[in-house]
N, C-alpha and C positions, 0 to 999 in steps of 0.2 A: 549534451545540450548543443543546440544548433541545427540538428537534423529537422527538416520541415515536418515530419510525421509527429514530433513531439508537440507541435503547436496546432495540429489539425484535430478536428472532431472525428473520432473513430467511428466506423460503421458498425451497426448491429450485426450479430452473427445470426444467420438463419438456423432455425432448429434443426433442419436437415443436415447442417454442416457440423454440428457438435460432435457426433460420434464418428465422423470421417477420420481415417487414418491420419491424414495431414494435420488435422486439428489436435488430435491426441498426441501426435509427435511434437507440435508446437508447445502444448501444455507441459509435456515432459521436459522439453528443452528449456522452457522458461523456469521450471522448478529447479533443474540442474544449474542454471545460470544464477538464480536467486541463491541457492546454497553456496555455490562457488565463490560468490562476492559477499557472502554473509549478510544478505539482505533479509528483510522481513516481508517484503512485497515486491512484486514486478509486474508492470502492466505491458500488454502487447506492444503499444507504441514505443516502449523503451528498447524493444528488439526489432524495431522498424516494421511492425505489423500493425496496420491501422484498424484494428479490431477491438470491439468492446469486450475485453477479456483481461482479467488479472489473476495472478496467483498470490497467495498470502499465507503467512504463518501467524495465525491469530492467537498468540499466546498472551496472557495478561501481563506477563513479566513480574507478577507479584512474588516477592521472595517469601512471603508467608504461605504460599501454596504448598501443598504436600510434596516434599522433595522426592518421594518414592514414585510419584505418578509419572506416567510416560509423557514425553513432550507431545504436543498436539501435531497431527498430520497437516501439512500444508494443503490448502484447498484451491481449486480453480473456481472463479465466479464469472459467469458469462452473462452479458447484457445486464449489469447490475442496475437496480433502481434503489436509490438511497432516500430514506426518510429520517429526518432529524427527530429524535425522541426527547432529548434534553436540549432545549435551545440555548442554554447558558453557554457562553464561549469561554474556552480555556486555552491559554497559550502554553505551548510546550515545544521542546526542541525537536526539529526534523532534519533529516538529511535525505539524499536521494542518490540511487545508483547512477543516474544520469548526469548528476552534478557532483562528482566524487570529492571527498575530503572537505566538504563545506557543511556547516549546520546554521540554523537560525530558528528563532522563536516564531511559531506559526499558530494563529488562532483557529480552533476547531471546536465543533460541538462535542461534548464528552460522551454522548450516547446516540447511537443510530441503529436503524433497522435497514437491512439490505436484503432485497428479493433479487432473485435471478435464477440462472440455470447452473447446475453442477456439471462436471465433465461427463457425467452419465446421461445428460440430457433431461434429467428430472428437475422440476422447480424446487427451489430451496429458499429458505428464509433464516437469516441470522440476526439476532439482536446482540450488539456489541457495545461495551463501555470501556472507557480508558484507552490504553494502547491499541487494542484491536480496532476500536472505533476510529482512531486517528489513522491507522494503517488503511482501512477501508476507504476513508475520505481521500487520503493522499493518492492512493492507487486509482481511485475512480476519477479524480481530477486529471490524471494522465489521459483518460479516455476522452476528455473534453479539451485537451490541448493546454491544460493549466499546470504550471510548475509551482513548487511551494513558494518560490520567490514572489509569485503573484498574489499569494494570500498573506504575506507578511505585511504588517501595519507600519513597520519601520525597518530600515536595513541596518540599524545600530547594533543589532545582535548578530549579524552575519559574521561568521568566524570560521577559520580553517580548523580542521580537526585537531591539530597539535595545540592551538590555543584553546579550543573548547575543552580538551582534556585537562589542560593546565589550569584554566581559570573558571570554567563553568560546570564541568562534569561533577556530579555529586560524588563526595568521598565515599567509597564503598565500605569503609569501616563504620560509617554513621549508622 
């Protein structure tokens, strides 16, 4: 937080740029960074690139999911266009790799549709609900220079991770 690119609107990626070696390397580097810091999403402005691109691991996080299934592959979404499917607003906890060790309650639509390009340059469309919808909206906000603080309705829930784990995180035994 503090780098000017995080507060700027990112530029669209030209279709001719998508399959370029430099773009593919950027996507690979972003995926590596996301994994290294145990994130579920990372937008290009977070690595100081003002491009409309983010990578994400769109796992539902449901413990009821089949435990034998393979975890989803992270994806790249270029020039995303978000449409809210379910306009009801739900607050849930968010954090950000650009604002380490802090969490807060953020209102978001529980279901969205995102259209854009994949790293192969082909058009894609994804409908997402729950955590994947939240991740998509959070990462897309970065492309418009918006941080999760900007979406919070109050800062009363802003907390450091140690206190979040101690007072707010759901007990895993429940």
